[in-house]
Structures are given as C-alpha cells and as structure tokens.
C-alpha positions in Angstrom: 83.2 133.1 60.1 86.3 131.2 61.2 88.1 131.7 64.5 91.3 133.0 62.9 93.1 135.3 65.2 96.5 136.8 66.2 96.8 137.8 69.9 100.0 139.6 71.0 101.6 137.8 73.9 104.7 140.0 74.2 106.0 143.1 72.4 109.4 144.4 73.3 111.8 147.1 72.0 115.6 147.1 72.7 117.9 150.1 73.4 119.3 149.4 69.9 115.8 150.2 68.4 115.0 146.6 67.3 111.5 145.3 68.1 110.7 141.7 69.1 107.1 140.6 69.0 105.3 137.3 69.8 101.8 136.4 68.8 99.6 133.4 69.7 97.7 132.7 66.5 95.1 130.3 65.2 94.7 129.5 61.5 93.6 126.5 59.3 96.2 123.8 59.8 96.3 123.3 56.0 97.9 126.7 55.7 100.9 125.9 57.8 102.9 125.2 54.7 102.3 128.8 53.6 103.2 130.0 57.0 106.4 128.0 57.2 107.8 129.7 54.0 108.5 132.7 56.2 111.8 131.7 57.8 112.2 135.0 59.7 109.6 133.8 62.2 110.2 131.3 65.0 107.2 129.0 65.3 105.6 126.3 67.3 102.2 124.7 66.4 99.6 122.1 67.3 100.9 118.6 66.5 98.8 115.9 64.9 101.0 113.4 66.7 100.5 114.8 70.2 96.6 115.0 70.4 94.6 111.8 71.2 92.4 110.4 68.4 89.1 111.4 69.9 90.2 114.9 70.9 91.6 115.6 67.5 88.2 115.0 65.8 86.6 117.5 68.3 88.8 120.4 67.1 86.8 123.0 65.2 86.9 122.9 61.4 87.3 125.9 59.1 85.1 127.0 56.3 86.4 129.0 53.4 86.1 132.8 53.9 84.1 132.6 50.7 83.4 129.9 48.1 85.1 131.3 45.0 84.3 130.4 41.4 86.8 128.1 39.6 89.0 130.0 37.1 92.6 130.1 35.9 95.3 131.4 38.3 95.9 131.1 42.0 93.0 133.4 43.1 89.3 133.5 42.5 87.9 136.9 41.8 84.3 135.9 41.9 82.1 134.2 44.5 79.8 131.3 43.8 76.2 132.4 44.1 73.7 129.8 42.8 75.4 126.6 44.1 77.0 127.9 47.3 74.7 125.8 49.6 75.4 122.7 47.7 79.1 123.3 47.8 78.9 123.9 51.6 77.0 120.7 52.1 79.6 118.7 50.2 82.4 120.4 52.1 80.9 119.5 55.5 80.1 116.0 54.2 83.8 115.4 53.4 84.8 116.7 56.9 82.4 114.3 58.6 83.7 111.4 56.5 87.3 112.2 57.5 86.3 112.2 61.2 84.4 108.9 60.9 87.3 107.3 59.1 89.8 108.6 61.6 87.8 107.2 64.5 87.4 103.9 62.8 91.1 103.6 62.2 91.7 104.3 65.9 89.2 101.6 66.9 91.3 99.2 64.7 94.3 100.0 66.8 96.2 102.4 64.5 98.4 105.0 66.2 97.3 108.7 66.3 100.3 109.8 64.2 98.3 108.3 61.3 94.7 108.3 62.4 94.7 112.1 62.9 96.1 112.9 59.4 92.9 112.6 57.4 91.7 115.6 59.4 94.8 117.8 59.0 93.2 119.7 56.1 90.1 121.0 57.8 91.0 121.6 61.5 92.1 124.9 63.1 95.7 125.0 64.4 96.9 127.0 67.4 100.5 128.3 67.4 103.1 130.8 68.5 105.0 133.1 66.1 107.9 135.3 67.1 110.0 137.6 65.0 112.0 140.8 64.7 111.1 141.1 61.0 107.5 141.1 59.9 107.5 143.3 56.9 107.9 140.6 54.2 105.2 138.4 55.7 102.7 141.3 55.9 103.6 142.6 52.5 102.9 139.3 50.9 100.0 138.0 53.0 98.0 141.2 53.8 97.1 141.5 50.2 94.1 140.8 47.9 96.1 138.1 46.0 96.9 136.1 49.2 95.0 133.0 50.4 91.8 134.6 51.9 92.1 132.8 55.2 95.8 133.7 55.7 95.0 137.3 54.8 92.6 137.4 57.7 95.5 136.4 60.0 97.9 138.8 58.4 95.4 141.6 58.7 95.0 140.9 62.4 98.8 141.1 62.9 99.0 144.3 61.0 96.1 145.8 63.0 98.1 145.2 66.2 101.2 146.9 64.7 99.1 149.8 63.7 98.2 150.6 67.3 100.3 148.4 69.7 103.1 149.9 71.8 106.2 147.7 72.7 107.6 147.5 76.2 111.1 148.9 76.5 113.6 146.3 77.8 117.1 147.2 79.0 120.2 145.3 78.1 120.2 142.0 80.1 116.4 141.9 80.4 114.4 139.2 78.6 111.3 139.0 76.3 109.3 136.2 77.9 106.0 135.2 76.1 103.4 133.8 78.5 105.3 135.3 81.5 104.1 138.6 82.8 106.7 141.4 83.5 106.3 144.4 85.8 108.6 147.3 85.9 109.4 148.4 89.5 109.9 152.1 90.6 113.6 151.2 91.0 113.5 150.3 87.2 114.1 146.7 88.0 112.1 144.3 85.8 110.2 141.6 87.7 109.0 138.3 86.1 105.7 137.2 87.5 103.9 133.8 87.3 100.2 133.0 87.0 99.9 133.2 90.8 101.4 136.7 90.8 104.6 135.3 92.5 107.9 136.7 91.5 110.2 134.4 89.4 113.9 134.2 88.9 115.0 135.0 85.3 115.9 131.3 84.9 112.4 130.2 86.0 110.8 132.8 83.8 112.7 131.5 80.7 111.8 127.9 81.5 108.1 128.7 82.0 108.0 130.8 78.8 109.6 128.1 76.7 107.4 125.4 78.3 104.2 127.4 77.4 105.4 128.0 73.9 106.0 124.2 73.5 102.6 123.3 75.0 100.8 124.6 72.0 101.7 121.2 70.4 98.7 119.7 72.1 96.6 123.0 72.4 96.2 123.0 76.2 98.1 125.4 78.4 99.2 125.0 82.0 101.3 128.0 83.0 101.5 127.2 86.7 105.1 127.3 87.9 105.4 123.7 89.0 103.7 122.1 85.9 105.3 124.4 83.4 108.8 123.8 84.7 108.1 120.0 84.8 107.1 120.1 81.1 110.3 122.1 80.4 112.5 119.6 82.0 110.7 116.8 80.0 111.4 118.7 76.8 115.1 119.0 77.6 115.7 115.5 79.0 117.3 112.7 77.0 119.8 112.9 74.2 117.5 114.6 71.7 116.1 117.9 73.1 113.1 119.8 71.8 114.8 123.2 71.2 112.3 125.1 69.2 110.2 126.5 72.1 113.4 128.3 73.3 113.4 130.4 70.1 110.7 132.8 71.3 112.7 134.4 74.2 115.3 137.0 73.7 117.5 139.7 75.3 118.8 142.9 73.5 122.1 142.8 71.7 124.5 145.4 72.8 127.7 146.6 71.1 130.5 147.1 73.6 132.6 149.5 71.5 132.5 151.4 68.2 132.6 149.1 65.3 132.5 146.2 67.7 129.9 144.5 65.5 132.7 143.6 63.0 134.8 141.8 65.6 133.3 138.4 66.6 135.5 138.3 69.7 133.5 141.1 71.2 130.1 139.6 70.6 127.7 138.5 73.3 127.2 134.8 73.9 124.5 133.8 71.4 125.2 136.3 68.6 125.6 134.2 65.5 126.3 136.6 62.6 126.3 140.2 61.3 124.4 141.6 58.4 126.1 143.8 55.7 124.5 146.9 57.3 126.2 146.1 60.6 123.1 144.6 62.4 124.1 141.9 64.8 121.8 138.8 64.7 121.2 135.7 66.7 119.6 132.9 64.7 116.6 134.5 62.9 116.5 137.5 65.3 118.0 140.9 64.4 119.2 143.0 67.3 118.2 140.4 69.9 120.0 137.4 71.3 117.7 134.4 70.9 117.6 132.2 74.1 118.1 129.1 72.1 121.5 130.3 70.8 122.8 130.6 74.3 122.0 127.0 75.2 124.5 124.1 74.8 123.5 121.4 72.2 121.0 123.8 70.6 121.8 122.2 67.2 123.0 118.7 66.3 126.8 118.5 65.8 127.9 115.3 64.1 130.5 113.5 66.1 
C-alpha cells in the first residue's frame, strides 16, 4: 500500500566481530518521533526546511496500513468495515486541504520552514539509519503491538538481517555508505565512485558523508565533484553539520591484552568502554565513528 522500505546500503563486520549496518529507509514522516527514540541509531532525514514549497506538496502521502476501529489503548485490534470508504475520503480530503493551504501561504510570501509544516503529518520521508545495535529497535517495532506502518519498516530491516551477509573489513578500512568498495586480489580495499573511478579514502569519506546529508532534500548526486562540493558546504563556516559523518566507521582494535581499560591506549575516536569491555565510539560499539575523529565534532563552550 505505502512505499515503506529499508534498503541496505552497506553492511560490514570487523575483526572484533561487531557488525555495522546502514539502511536507506522511507517511512511516514509523522513517525520520525517514534524512530528518534532509538538513540543507538545514527540518522539523517528529509527536512521540511530544505525542500521548496511546491516540491514538498508533490511528495507522496501515506495511507494507514489499515483503518482500525476506535477503542481503548494504543492499538486497534479490529478493522473498520462498513465506513472504511467514507474514512478514506475524509483522510484524503484533509491531505488536499493541507496542500492547498500550504501553497496559499507560499503565495503570500511565507517561508518554506512554515509553509511545509501542515504537510508533515502525511508525507513520506526518506532517511539513512546506521547502527551496530539493532536488537532493541527490532524487538519493540517488529511486533503486533507496534504502530502498523513502523512495523512494516522494522519487518523489512529484520528480513535483511535474516539473509544478508556483511562484508569483512580489516582494521584501518572504512564502512562507507553510498560508496562502493571492491576487494582486490592483493586484499587491498578500493573505494569506487559512481563513474567506477578509484577514490582515496579521504575522498570516499567525504562522498559518503555528503550523500548521507543529501537525504535532507531527497535528491541524490553522488558524482565525485558535486558530492565533495556539498561536503565542503556542510563543513564550511563556524557551525558545521556533523550528523552526516556519523554513518562511516572503521573497526576498533585493542593493541594489547586488557588495553580496553586503559584510555591512553585507545584509538583516536574511541569515546568510552562498556562494563563488558566493549570499546565504543559515540553510539557505535566496536567501531570508531568517523565523526568522533573530526575536530569540532561537538560544541565546546568557550
């Protein structure tokens, strides 16, 4: 019914056994609040402030997976039967009213950061999710008691994990969503752009971060020149847009026995250790998150 999906962009496993997986997803934008409760995931999504007025009203709308009967509690266990067509008609009427009002406000000169908001509740949102820890999200959301539309997304993610095979990455190699990687016979990992040209690691990280950030306005230009231009734009000025650099990572290695308990021996970018001895970087376990290696990745009060 709805174009809800989760497409794996990159799935990697480190020598330490930890797995890092990135999905491009689409779900109803109104469900981003539920999605954002899962803090183990790094995320970037379509922005209502980035898309022009007219283009925003052209984004596809969602319809409930089923029209459930009103009853107590957070879930409906029964579906409307007699009045479902009348409910669908009202639902679509409200959507059209929001679109018309949004365009009228735009004609009156109001900025898109307000004119697009009446449509936030019904449009589909494209985004990128990356994590080393998916169990809690799937346990809660791939369940009969979850919001039906989010359960479709969670089920799609689970179906990938049921059959998908991660790519092994050596220490020093990087997980780079939107950038292809090819293992050479020499065991060297090459990073390849959309024109099948080889990239330096630095270029690959820039293009990957750029493409993850580009979901804010739904379009994607992964050509080397344009992607790097957008990356430089994201990181110019005093206030940098760091979240797109949360989707790339390299394996954490422990230099010596019990080294995880000695912060002086940690790689650049490792931020803390769990009680079980797992080294972490931001919200990644077993992987150094690219963001954590960059200067000024968080605001520090002067």
